[in-house]
C-alpha positions in Angstrom: 25.8 -4.8 -9.8 27.1 -5.0 -13.4 24.5 -4.0 -15.9 24.6 -5.6 -19.4 21.0 -4.8 -20.1 19.5 -2.5 -22.7 16.8 -0.9 -20.5 16.9 -2.8 -17.2 18.7 -0.8 -14.6 18.6 2.4 -16.6 16.5 5.4 -15.6 14.6 5.8 -18.9 12.1 8.6 -19.3 9.1 7.8 -17.2 5.9 7.0 -19.0 3.7 10.2 -19.0 6.4 12.4 -17.5 6.3 15.0 -20.3 2.5 15.1 -20.2 2.5 15.7 -16.4 4.9 18.6 -16.8 2.7 20.1 -19.4 -0.5 19.5 -17.3 -2.0 17.2 -19.9 -3.4 14.3 -17.8 -7.1 14.4 -17.3 -8.1 13.5 -13.7 -11.6 12.3 -12.9 -12.9 15.7 -11.6 -11.6 17.3 -14.9 -13.4 15.1 -17.3 -15.7 17.0 -19.6 -18.9 15.2 -20.3 -22.1 16.4 -22.0 -24.0 18.1 -19.2 -23.3 15.5 -16.5 -25.6 15.2 -13.5 -24.1 15.9 -10.1 -24.2 13.1 -7.6 -24.2 13.7 -3.8 -24.6 11.3 -0.9 -26.5 11.8 2.4 -24.6 10.2 5.2 -25.7 8.9 8.6 -26.0 11.3 11.5 -25.4 8.5 14.0 -22.5 6.2 14.7 -24.9 3.2 15.3 -28.6 3.2 14.7 -31.4 1.2 13.1 -32.8 2.8 9.9 -36.5 3.0 10.5 -37.7 5.0 7.5 -36.4 7.3 4.7 -38.7 9.9 3.2 -37.3 11.3 0.0 -40.5 12.9 -1.4 -39.6 16.4 -0.5 -36.1 16.0 -1.9 -37.5 14.6 -5.2 -39.6 17.8 -5.5 -36.6 20.1 -5.3 -36.2 22.0 -8.6 -33.2 20.5 -10.5 -33.4 17.1 -8.8 -33.6 14.2 -11.3 -33.8 11.3 -8.8 -33.1 10.2 -5.3 -31.9 6.7 -4.7 -32.0 4.4 -1.7 -31.0 0.8 -1.1 -34.3 -0.3 -2.6 -33.1 0.9 -6.0 -30.0 -1.4 -6.1 -30.9 -4.2 -8.5 -28.1 -6.5 -7.6 -26.3 -7.4 -4.3 -26.0 -4.5 -2.0 -22.7 -5.7 -0.5 -19.1 -4.5 -1.0 -15.7 -5.7 0.3 -12.5 -6.9 -1.3 -12.1 -9.7 1.3 -15.4 -10.1 3.0 -18.7 -8.6 1.8 -19.9 -6.7 4.8 -20.4 -3.1 3.6 -23.6 -1.9 1.8 -23.4 0.8 -0.9 -26.5 2.4 0.6 -27.6 1.5 4.2 -30.5 -1.0 4.5 -31.5 -1.9 8.0 -28.9 0.0 10.1 -26.0 2.4 10.0 -22.7 1.5 11.7 -20.7 4.8 11.4 -21.1 8.5 10.8 -19.8 7.9 7.3 -22.5 5.4 6.2 -24.3 6.4 3.0 -28.1 6.5 3.4 -29.3 8.1 0.1 -27.9 9.3 -3.3 -29.1 12.4 -5.1 -28.7 13.0 -8.8 -29.3 16.6 -9.8 -28.6 19.2 -12.5 -26.5 21.4 -10.2 -24.5 21.3 -6.9 -27.0 23.7 -5.3 -30.0 21.5 -6.2 -28.2 18.4 -4.9 -27.4 20.1 -1.6 -31.0 21.3 -1.1 -32.2 17.8 -1.8 -29.9 16.3 0.8 -31.2 18.8 3.4 -34.8 17.7 2.5 -34.4 14.0 3.0 -36.1 12.9 6.3 -34.6 9.9 7.9 -36.0 8.2 11.0 -33.4 6.5 13.2 -33.5 4.4 16.3 -30.2 5.1 18.0 -28.2 2.1 19.3 -25.4 1.9 21.8 -22.0 2.5 20.0 -18.5 1.3 20.8 -15.4 3.2 19.8 -12.6 0.9 20.9 -11.8 -2.8 20.4 -11.7 -3.2 24.2 -15.3 -2.0 24.4 -16.3 -4.0 21.4 -15.0 -7.3 22.8 -16.9 -7.0 26.1 -19.5 -9.7 26.5 -22.3 -7.1 26.8 -21.1 -5.0 23.8 -23.7 -4.2 21.2 -23.1 -6.3 18.0 -22.1 -4.2 15.1 -22.5 -7.1 12.7 -24.6 -10.2 13.1 -21.6 -12.4 13.4 -20.2 -10.4 16.3 -17.5 -7.8 16.8 -14.4 -10.1 16.5 -13.9 -10.2 12.8 -10.7 -12.2 12.5 -7.8 -13.7 14.4 -4.4 -14.7 13.1 -2.0 -16.8 15.2 1.6 -17.5 14.5 3.3 -20.0 16.8 6.9 -21.3 16.7 8.5 -23.2 19.6 7.5 -22.3 23.1 8.2 -18.8 24.3 6.6 -19.4 27.8 9.4 -21.9 28.7 12.2 -19.5 27.6 11.8 -16.4 29.8 13.6 -17.8 32.8 16.6 -18.6 30.6 16.8 -15.1 29.1 19.5 -12.7 30.3 17.2 -9.8 29.4 13.4 -9.5 29.0 11.5 -6.4 28.0 7.7 -6.0 27.9 6.1 -2.9 26.5 2.7 -1.8 25.0 2.8 0.4 21.9 -0.1 2.2 20.2 -0.5 3.7 16.8 -3.4 6.0 15.6 -5.7 6.1 12.7 -4.0 7.9 9.8 -5.6 9.7 6.8 -4.0 9.0 3.4 -3.9 12.6 2.4 -3.5 12.0 -1.3 -3.3 15.1 -3.4 -6.4 14.3 -5.4 -9.7 13.8 -3.6 -11.9 10.9 -4.6 -13.7 11.5 -7.9 -15.2 9.8 -10.9 -17.5 10.3 -13.9 -19.5 8.1 -16.2 -21.5 7.8 -19.4 -23.4 5.2 -21.4 -21.7 4.5 -24.7 -23.3 3.8 -28.0 -23.4 0.0 -27.3 -25.2 0.6 -24.0 -22.2 -0.1 -21.9 -21.8 1.8 -18.6 -18.4 3.4 -18.8 -17.0 4.7 -15.5 -13.8 6.7 -15.2 -12.3 6.4 -11.7 -9.5 7.5 -9.6 -8.6 3.9 -8.6 -5.9 1.4 -7.7 -7.7 -1.6 -9.0 -10.1 -1.2 -11.9 -10.8 -4.9 -12.3 -11.9 -5.1 -8.7 -14.1 -2.0 -9.2 -15.6 -3.7 -12.2 -16.5 -6.9 -10.3 -18.1 -4.9 -7.5 -20.2 -2.7 -9.9 -21.5 -5.6 -12.0 -22.4 -7.3 -8.7 -24.3 -4.3 -7.4 -26.2 -3.8 -10.6 -26.8 -7.5 -11.4 -25.3 -7.0 -14.9 -23.2 -9.1 -17.2 -19.5 -8.4 -17.2 -19.5 -6.9 -20.7 -22.1 -4.3 -19.7 -19.7 -2.3 -17.5 -16.3 -0.9 -18.3 -14.0 0.8 -15.8 -11.2 3.0 -17.0 -8.6 4.4 -14.6 -8.4 8.2 -15.0 -5.1 10.0 -14.1 -4.9 9.3 -10.4 -3.4 11.8 -8.0 -2.1 9.3 -5.4 -3.8 6.5 -3.5 -1.6 4.9 -0.8 -4.2 2.2 -0.4 -7.4 4.1 0.1 -8.4 3.9 -3.5 -8.4 0.1 -3.4 -11.8 0.3 -1.8 -14.8 1.4 -3.9 -15.4 5.1 -3.4 -17.6 6.8 -6.0 -17.7 4.0 -8.6 -20.8 2.2 -7.1 -22.8 5.5 -6.9 -21.9 6.4 -10.5 -22.8 2.9 -11.7 -26.2 3.0 -9.9 -27.1 6.4 -11.4 -25.9 5.4 -14.9 -27.9 2.2 -14.8 -31.2 3.9 -13.9 -30.8 7.3 -15.7 -28.8 6.5 -18.8 -27.2 10.0 -18.6 -23.7 11.2 -18.0 -22.9 11.8 -14.3 -20.0 13.0 -12.2 -19.2 12.7 -8.5 -16.4 14.6 -6.7 -15.8 14.3 -2.9 -14.9 17.5 -1.1 -11.8 17.1 1.1 -14.1 17.0 4.1 -16.1 14.1 2.6 -12.9 12.3 1.7 -11.8 12.6 5.4 -15.1 11.4 6.6 -15.9 8.6 4.2 -12.7 6.9 3.0 -10.6 4.3 4.7 -7.9 5.1 7.3 -4.8 3.3 8.5 -5.7 0.7 11.1 -4.8 1.8 14.7 -3.0 -1.0 16.5 -2.3 -1.8 20.1 0.6 -4.1 20.5 1.8 -5.6 23.8 5.2 -7.1 23.2 7.5 -9.3 25.4 10.9 -10.0 24.0 13.8 -12.0 25.5 17.5 -12.4 24.6 20.5 -14.3 25.9 23.6 -12.5 27.3 25.1 -12.2 23.8 22.0 -10.4 22.5 20.7 -13.4 20.6 16.9 -13.3 20.5 15.3 -16.2 22.3 11.6 -15.5 22.4 8.9 -13.1 21.3 5.3 -12.9 22.5 3.1 -10.3 20.9 -0.7 -9.5 21.3 -2.0 -7.2 18.5 -5.4 -5.6 18.5 -6.5 -4.0 15.3 -9.5 -1.6 15.1 -11.0 -2.1 11.7 -13.9 0.4 12.3 -17.4 -0.3 11.0 -16.4 -2.5 8.1 -13.8 -5.1 7.2 -12.1 -3.7 4.1 -8.5 -4.9 4.3 -8.7 -5.7 8.1 -8.0 -9.4 7.6 -4.9 -8.6 5.5 -3.6 -6.1 8.1 -4.2 -8.4 11.0 -2.6 -11.3 9.1 0.5 -9.4 7.8 1.2 -7.7 11.1 1.3 -11.1 12.8 3.5 -12.8 10.2 6.0 -9.9 10.2 5.9 -9.3 13.9 9.5 -10.6 14.5 11.0 -8.0 12.2 13.9 -9.2 10.0 15.3 -11.3 12.8 15.8 -14.9 13.7 13.6 -15.8 16.7 13.4 -19.5 17.7 10.3 -19.1 19.9 7.4 -17.0 18.8 3.7 -16.6 19.8 1.7 -13.9 18.1 -2.0 -13.4 18.3 -3.5 -10.7 16.1 -7.2 -9.8 16.4 -9.2 -7.6 14.1 -12.2 -6.0 15.7 -15.3 -4.1 14.5 -16.1 -0.8 16.2 -18.3 2.2 15.2 -15.3 4.2 14.1 -14.7 5.1 10.5 -13.7 2.0 8.6 -10.0 1.3 8.2 -8.5 -0.3 5.1 -5.3 -0.6 3.2 -2.6 2.0 3.7 1.0 1.7 2.6 2.4 -1.3 4.5 -0.7 -3.1 5.6 0.1 -3.2 9.4 3.8 -3.6 8.9 4.7 0.1 9.8 2.8 -0.3 13.0 4.5 -3.6 14.1 7.9 -2.2 13.0 7.5 0.5 15.6 7.1 -2.3 18.2 9.9 -4.7 17.2 12.5 -2.0 16.5 11.8 -0.3 19.9 12.2 -3.7 21.6 15.6 -4.2 19.9 16.9 -0.9 21.3 15.5 -1.7 24.8 17.1 -5.1 24.8 20.4 -3.6 23.6 20.3 -1.0 26.4 19.5 -3.7 29.0 22.4 -5.9 27.8 24.9 -3.1 27.3 25.1 -3.7 23.6 25.3 -1.4 20.6 21.9 -1.0 18.8 23.5 -1.7 15.5 25.3 -4.8 16.8 22.2 -6.5 18.3 20.5 -6.1 14.9 23.5 -7.5 13.0 23.7 -10.6 15.3 20.1 -11.4 14.8 19.4 -10.5 11.2 18.1 -13.1 8.8 20.6 -14.8 6.6 20.2 -17.3 3.8 18.6 -20.6 5.1 17.2 -18.9 8.1 13.7 -20.0 9.3 10.9 -17.5 9.8 8.2 -17.6 12.4 5.9 -19.4 9.9 8.5 -22.1 9.3 9.5 -20.7 5.9 13.2 -21.2 4.9 14.7 -18.1 3.3 16.8 -19.6 0.5 17.8 -16.5 -1.4 17.6 -12.7 -1.8 18.0 -12.0 1.9 19.4 -8.6 1.8 19.0 -7.3 5.4 22.7 -7.9 6.2 23.7 -5.9 3.2 21.4 -3.1 4.1 22.9 -2.9 7.6 26.4 -3.0 6.1 25.4 -0.1 3.8 24.4 2.2 6.7 27.3 1.2 9.0 29.8 3.9 7.9 27.1 6.6 8.4 26.3 5.1 11.8 29.9 5.0 12.9 30.4 8.6 11.8 27.3 9.7 13.6 28.3 8.0 16.8 31.7 9.7 16.7 30.5 13.3 15.8 26.8 13.8 15.8 26.1 14.7 19.5 29.4 16.5 19.9 28.5 19.0 17.2 25.5 20.4 19.1 26.2 23.8 20.6 22.6 24.9 21.4 22.0 24.3 25.1 18.3 23.7 24.5 18.7 21.0 22.0 19.6 17.3 22.4 20.7 15.0 19.6 19.9 11.4 19.0 20.8 8.5 16.7 18.3 5.8 15.8 18.2 2.7 13.6 15.1 1.1 12.1 15.0 -2.2 10.1 12.2 -4.0 8.3 11.2 -6.9 6.1 8.1 -7.0 3.9 6.5 -9.8 2.0 5.8 -9.0 -1.6 2.2 -9.7 -2.6 -0.8 -10.9 -0.6 -0.4 -13.1 2.4 -0.6 -16.9 1.8 -3.3 -16.7 -0.9 -3.3 -16.7 -4.6 -2.7 -13.2 -6.1 -2.0 -13.7 -9.8 -1.5 -11.2 -12.6 -2.0 -11.4 -16.3 -0.8 -9.4 -19.3 -1.2 -9.5 -23.0 1.1 -8.5 -25.9 0.0 -7.9 -29.5 2.1 -7.8 -32.6 0.7 -5.5 -35.3 1.0 -6.2 -39.0 3.2 -3.1 -39.1 5.6 -4.7 -36.7 4.6 -2.5 -33.8 4.3 -4.2 -30.4 1.6 -3.2 -27.9 1.6 -4.2 -24.2 -1.8 -4.5 -22.5 -1.8 -4.5 -18.7 -4.6 -4.0 -16.1 -2.1 -2.5 -13.7 -3.0 0.9 -12.3 -0.1 3.4 -12.2 -0.9 5.8 -9.3 2.4 7.6 -9.5 4.7 4.8 -8.4 6.0 4.3 -12.0 4.6 0.8 -12.8 3.8 1.7 -16.4 7.5 2.6 -16.9 8.8 -0.5 -15.3 6.5 -2.9 -17.2 7.5 -1.3 -20.5 11.1 -1.7 -19.6 10.6 -5.4 -18.8 8.7 -6.0 -22.1 11.2 -4.0 -24.1 14.2 -5.7 -22.6 12.8 -9.1 -23.4 12.0 -8.1 -27.0 15.2 -6.2 -27.7 13.4 -2.9 -28.1 13.8 0.6 -26.7 10.9 1.5 -24.4 9.9 4.2 -26.9 9.3 1.6 -29.6 6.7 -0.2 -27.4 3.0 0.9 -27.2 1.2 0.6 -23.8 -2.4 0.3 -22.8 -3.2 0.1 -19.1 -6.0 -0.1 -16.5 -9.1 -0.4 -18.8 -11.3 -3.4 -18.2 -12.6 -3.1 -21.7 -9.1 -3.6 -23.2 -6.9 -5.2 -20.5 -6.9 -8.3 -18.5 -6.8 -8.4 -14.7 -3.4 -7.5 -13.2 -4.7 -7.4 -9.6 -4.4 -4.5 -7.2 -1.8 -1.9 -7.1 -1.0 -2.8 -3.6 1.3 -4.9 -1.4 4.3 -3.7 -3.5 3.3 -6.5 -6.0 3.2 -5.0 -9.4 6.9 -5.0 -10.4 7.3 -8.6 -9.1 4.0 -10.1 -10.0 2.8 -8.1 -13.0 6.4 -7.8 -14.2 6.6 -11.6 -14.4 3.3 -11.8 -16.2 4.5 -9.2 -18.8 7.8 -11.1 -19.1 5.9 -14.4 -19.7 3.8 -12.8 -22.5 6.8 -11.2 -24.1 8.8 -14.5 -23.9 6.0 -16.2 -25.8 6.2 -13.6 -28.5 10.0 -14.0 -28.6 9.6 -17.7 -29.1 7.2 -17.3 -32.0 9.4 -14.7 -33.7 12.5 -16.9 -33.3 10.7 -19.9 -34.7 9.5 -18.0 -37.7 13.0 -16.5 -38.2 14.6 -19.9 -38.2 12.7 -20.8 -41.3 13.5 -17.4 -42.9 17.2 -17.0 -42.0 18.1 -20.7 -42.0 19.8 -20.5 -38.6 19.0 -22.2 -35.3 17.4 -20.2 -32.5 20.7 -20.2 -30.5 22.3 -18.1 -33.2 19.5 -15.5 -33.4 18.8 -12.4 -31.3 16.1 -9.7 -31.2 17.2 -6.1 -31.8 15.4 -2.9 -32.7 12.3 -4.6 -34.3 14.3 -7.3 -36.1 15.4 -10.8 -35.6 19.0 -11.0 -36.7 22.0 -13.4 -36.7 24.2 -13.0 -33.6 27.4 -12.5 -35.6 25.9 -10.9 -38.7 23.8 -7.8 -38.1 22.9 -7.5 -41.8 21.4 -11.0 -41.8 17.9 -10.2 -40.4 14.2 -10.2 -40.8 11.8 -7.5 -39.4 9.0 -8.0 -37.0 6.7 -6.7 -39.7 7.7 -9.4 -42.1 7.4 -12.0 -39.4 3.9 -10.7 -38.4 2.8 -11.2 -42.0 4.1 -14.8 -42.0 2.3 -15.6 -38.7 -1.0 -14.1 -40.0 -0.8 -16.0 -43.2 -0.6 -19.2 -41.2 -3.9 -18.2 -39.5 -2.3 -17.8 -36.1 -3.3 -15.1 -33.6 -0.9 -12.1 -33.2 -1.6 -11.9 -29.4 0.1 -13.7 -26.5 -1.0 -13.8 -22.9 1.2 -13.9 -19.8 0.4 -15.1 -16.3 2.2 -15.3 -13.0 1.2 -16.2 -9.5 3.8 -16.4 -6.7 4.3 -19.7 -5.0 2.9 -19.5 -1.5 1.4 -22.0 1.0 -1.7 -21.0 3.0 -1.1 -20.4 6.7 -2.4 -22.9 9.2 -5.2 -21.2 11.2 -3.9 -22.4 14.6 -0.1 -22.1 14.1 0.4 -19.8 11.2 2.8 -22.3 9.6 3.1 -21.9 5.9 4.8 -19.8 3.2 3.0 -16.5 3.2 5.2 -14.8 0.5 7.5 -16.0 -2.3 10.0 -13.2 -1.6 10.7 -10.4 0.8 12.1 -6.9 0.6 14.5 -5.7 3.4 15.7 -2.4 4.6 17.7 -0.5 7.2 17.5 3.2 7.9 19.5 5.5 10.1 17.9 8.7 11.6 19.7 11.7 13.1 17.4 14.0 15.1 17.6 17.0 17.3 15.0 17.8 20.0 14.3 21.2 21.3 13.8 20.6 25.0 12.0 23.9 25.5 9.3 23.4 22.9 9.2 19.7 22.2 9.9 20.2 18.5 11.8 17.3 16.9 13.9 18.1 13.8 14.9 15.1 11.6 18.2 16.2 10.2 19.2 13.2 8.1 17.9 9.8 7.0 20.2 7.2 5.5 17.9 4.6 3.8 19.3 1.3 2.5 16.8 -0.9 0.7 17.2 -4.3 -0.9 15.0 -4.2 -4.0 16.3 -7.3 -5.7 17.2 -5.4 -8.8 16.4 -1.8 -9.5 14.6 -1.9 -12.9 14.5 1.9 -12.9 16.9 3.4 -10.3 15.4 6.9 -10.3 12.0 5.4 -9.6 13.4 3.5 -6.7 15.1 6.6 -5.3 11.8 8.5 -5.7 10.0 5.8 -3.8 12.5 5.8 -1.0 12.4 9.5 -0.6 8.6 9.6 -0.7 8.4 6.8 1.8 10.8 8.6 4.2 8.5 11.7 4.0 5.4 9.7 4.8 7.3 7.8 7.6 8.3 11.1 9.1 4.6 12.2 9.2 3.7 8.8 10.8 6.4 9.3 13.4 5.9 12.9 14.4 2.6 14.5 13.5 -0.2 12.5 11.7 -3.2 11.4 13.8 -6.8 11.1 12.6 -9.2 11.6 15.5 -12.8 10.5 14.6 -15.2 13.4 15.1 -12.5 16.0 15.5 -10.3 15.7 12.4 -12.5 17.1 9.7 -10.1 18.2 7.0 -6.5 19.3 6.3 -7.0 22.2 8.6 -7.1 19.7 11.5 -4.5 17.3 10.2 -0.7 17.8 10.0 1.4 16.3 7.2 5.0 17.0 6.4 5.9 19.9 4.2 9.1 20.7 2.4 10.4 22.4 5.5 10.2 19.2 7.5 12.0 16.9 5.0 15.6 16.1 6.1 18.6 15.3 4.0 17.9 11.8 2.6 20.7 9.5 1.4 19.0 6.7 -0.5 21.1 3.5 -1.0 20.0 0.9 -3.4 20.9 -2.7 -2.4 20.5 -5.4 -5.0 20.2 -8.9 -3.7 18.6 -10.5 -6.8 15.4 -12.5 -6.5 15.7 -15.6 -8.8 11.9 -15.7 -9.3 11.6 -12.0 -10.0 11.7 -10.3 -13.4 15.4 -9.7 -14.0 15.8 -10.3 -10.2 13.4 -7.5 -9.1 11.2 -7.5 -6.0 9.6 -4.2 -4.9 10.0 -1.1 -2.9 6.8 1.0 -2.8 5.7 0.1 0.8 9.1 -1.0 2.2 10.3 2.6 1.6 8.0 3.9 4.4 8.3 1.2 7.0 11.7 1.7 8.8 11.5 5.5 9.0 9.2 6.0 12.0 11.0 3.3 14.1 14.4 4.9 13.3 13.1 8.4 14.3 11.5 7.1 17.5 14.7 5.3 18.5 16.6 8.5 17.8 14.3 10.5 20.0 14.7 7.9 22.8 18.5 8.1 22.4 18.3 11.9 22.7 16.0 12.0 25.7 16.9 8.8 27.5 13.2 8.0 27.6 11.0 6.2 25.1 7.7 7.4 23.5 5.5 4.3 22.9 2.3 6.0 21.5 2.4 7.6 18.1 2.7 10.3 17.0 5.6 11.7 18.8 4.0 15.1 18.7 5.2 18.3 20.2 3.1 17.7 23.3 4.3 14.1 23.8 7.9 15.0 23.2 7.7 17.9 25.6 6.0 15.7 28.2 8.8 13.2 27.7 11.5 15.9 28.1 9.9 16.9 31.4 9.6 13.4 32.7 13.2 12.6 31.7 14.4 15.8 33.4 15.6 17.3 30.2 13.3 20.4 30.1 15.5 23.5 29.6 19.2 24.0 28.9 21.7 21.3 29.5 23.7 23.3 32.0 20.6 23.8 34.1 19.9 20.1 34.0 23.4 19.3 35.3 23.4 22.0 38.0 
């Protein structure tokens, strides 16, 4: 795509890059406060029990202990939850998982806090517990919450699949399962706080959504909004887990009562125990196609284990249902997605919100149909891929920026080359090679609900422009992109623009850093604020330069005549004129994507204003003696609308591939067994294949300069592509993730591929 922009489409220096290289950013655990108290939490010893009594008297007498808190000390509403408020900060009448906080200790030292935790006496009445959705949905199952164990159901209905099966040339039905996944961010959860000179509770947090944190803390404490301030500290990764409140509520409670600096840092073990996990899904899928490979019908039942609390369970169940078809045209669809409470650790947001799980299902089904019909896996995808004016399962018409066909075309040369050479180049008799494709689509923003962003731009009397955004940059590069959008609109270099982010005392709400929404939604809000400043500057310059707006342009802090660079007036001069008129030097921006809420019975509506698309190709080799799968190459083509910062996009794609590889081959959180990283495998540098990122730009008319998003889409196609490649290598499919050494070896044996090729053929 031709680039006539000043900053858009250029890989400018990332905001904060120099500081990171020098080790300058201050993370929450590194904050130096004046003798902060240490905070520690006592957590439940039972997965499900009534809380009969808590005796904290012995703990309070421990030398160095300042105070012990229970639910009785919470002055406001003891309920948390970004969608439904079902989670207490400190347990009241019962505990629902082993992670539930029962008491909070504030002490002078770690040692005193630990001794106090050991001294708290809790009396429980143990209740029956359920650890699977199937158990939880039985009529005689113990209720985890008063409203029952079925938290939410999303239905998507289009046409009539049941009347289509007899007309299909091929029908495949399979059940797929995916496990709980730990986010494994580099920085464990941490925070610190103090009371400032005005009596405001100031909390520094490792967070993805400071304004949500603020709302929750003021609700817990029963305070006015201006009595709490949340500031995002440097954040070492989040991937969705840091959307939920972790330490912020505990810090706020201690600050409110003690009026002293405090700090709370989770150990890695506590982070594994107490923070959200990716939802495990069970998906039973029936898919049918005609003899030409055209999809005719899809029926999918999805069961989602949300654990003890809702968190983002509704969002995961809803998005997984809406996107269950994959990026394909299916005339007859019936999807039912149920989100169920269990006594497992609670599950929340994780990169993709259920889409990586359903992508495993719909992409496996595409390969199975191709095999049954004697079609090439690439060709069946090409024939069914969305095009402009296609209708989705929710009845939405895709009118523009439908880049799945372009993504498939981008990987086609690599696919053809692999088909011609990849298997033939293997000389090791104990290894088998495979080729796999994975495609995806992903709705940008939240599903069928309002999810606006705001921004503010100030013009100083010195002519300096400052952008204020509540957007939390957690490493994905949003600060850089938002500066580029503002700078481009104002005719500035990014270095000439000041930036303030993620501080509820200074910035307005930009919504969560989730759902790949910040470039598209906050980018539009920034563009709106900047455009208002541009209009005011041009209006003032008309009077000064005696030229119409159409003959003026902004460049390097000046408004100048288009054909006469020397005929100009500076931002500083114009700021002075605006001030003298008594007008404010601040402009607000707002954007909320156009969506239509989904019908509760049919799912009809417009869940997202725009979608990202992708296709990935995986080349793998499998050691049939050990079960080890090596991913040798990933070709990843992603439609991002427009790449505001190409290096950022490439970084997201490569990082997403790494995470997708872990999802496919090794990551599995087992409650009660997975205690820390010693029990949990994530990819290392040695596991990462050659990655060929391909940026596809199918501009989105409603996006800032045509941009959409890539943060979550980068992950989604990788696992399906790898699983399809393993199936291609072994002639047998793995349907339960991860495709671990043990599962792959078992598959080799069942497929008759255990040992060298010549022995197999003897």
